[in-house]
C-alpha positions as CSV (number, residue, x, y, z in Angstrom):
1,M,187.6,169.7,95.3
2,P,190.1,169.6,98.2
3,S,193.8,169.9,97.5
4,S,195.7,166.6,97.6
5,T,197.7,165.8,100.6
6,P,201.4,165.0,100.3
7,I,200.8,161.3,101.0
8,R,198.1,161.1,98.2
9,G,200.4,162.9,95.8
10,F,203.2,160.5,96.6
11,M,200.9,157.5,96.2
12,R,199.7,158.9,92.8
13,S,203.2,159.4,91.6
14,A,204.3,156.0,92.8
15,T,201.3,154.4,91.0
16,R,202.2,156.2,87.8
17,Y,205.8,155.2,88.1
18,L,205.0,151.5,88.6
19,T,202.6,151.2,85.6
20,E,204.1,150.1,82.3
21,P,203.7,152.5,79.4
22,H,203.1,149.7,76.9
23,P,200.5,146.9,76.6
24,H,201.5,143.4,77.7
25,G,202.2,140.7,75.2
26,R,202.5,142.7,72.0
27,H,204.7,141.1,69.4
28,P,205.9,142.7,66.2
29,A,204.1,141.6,63.0
30,T,207.4,140.2,61.6
31,M,207.9,137.8,64.5
32,T,206.9,134.2,63.5
33,P,205.1,132.1,66.1
34,H,206.8,129.1,67.5
35,R,205.8,125.7,66.1
36,H,203.6,123.4,68.0
37,Y,205.7,120.3,68.9
38,T,203.1,117.7,69.8
39,P,205.3,115.0,71.2
40,Y,206.7,117.4,73.8
41,Y,203.2,118.5,75.0
42,A,201.9,114.9,74.9
43,S,204.7,113.7,77.1
44,R,204.1,116.6,79.5
45,I,200.4,115.8,79.8
46,G,201.1,112.1,80.2
47,R,203.6,112.6,83.0
48,T,201.1,115.0,84.7
49,A,198.3,112.5,84.4
50,I,200.3,109.7,85.9
51,W,200.5,111.7,89.2
52,Y,197.1,113.6,89.1
53,G,195.0,110.5,88.3
54,P,195.9,108.5,91.3
55,A,196.1,111.6,93.5
56,A,192.5,112.5,92.5
57,V,191.3,109.0,93.2
58,I,192.9,109.0,96.7
59,L,191.8,112.5,97.6
60,L,188.3,112.2,96.4
61,G,187.7,108.4,97.0
62,W,188.8,108.0,100.6
63,P,185.3,108.7,102.0
64,L,183.9,105.8,99.9
65,G,186.7,103.5,101.1
66,A,186.2,104.5,104.7
67,A,182.5,103.9,104.4
68,S,182.9,100.4,103.0
69,V,185.4,99.5,105.8
70,L,183.1,100.9,108.4
71,N,180.2,98.9,106.9
72,K,182.2,95.7,107.0
73,V,183.3,96.3,110.6
74,G,179.7,97.0,111.6
75,I,180.0,100.6,112.8
């Protein structure tokens, strides 16, 4: 096996330096989970649906509207 070049050695040490030594998202067993507050999440979903519903109709429905207009015009 060939010896590593200084650049490869630097890249290996940089990679090892940037990796975290612990797993992500681990919580201690004594930590209680947050409670699920339904009205908060329901209002967030409702506000999002108010914008995403019409936006989806406009973005996905414009070809049908254009086709009906072109049929009425006779093109």
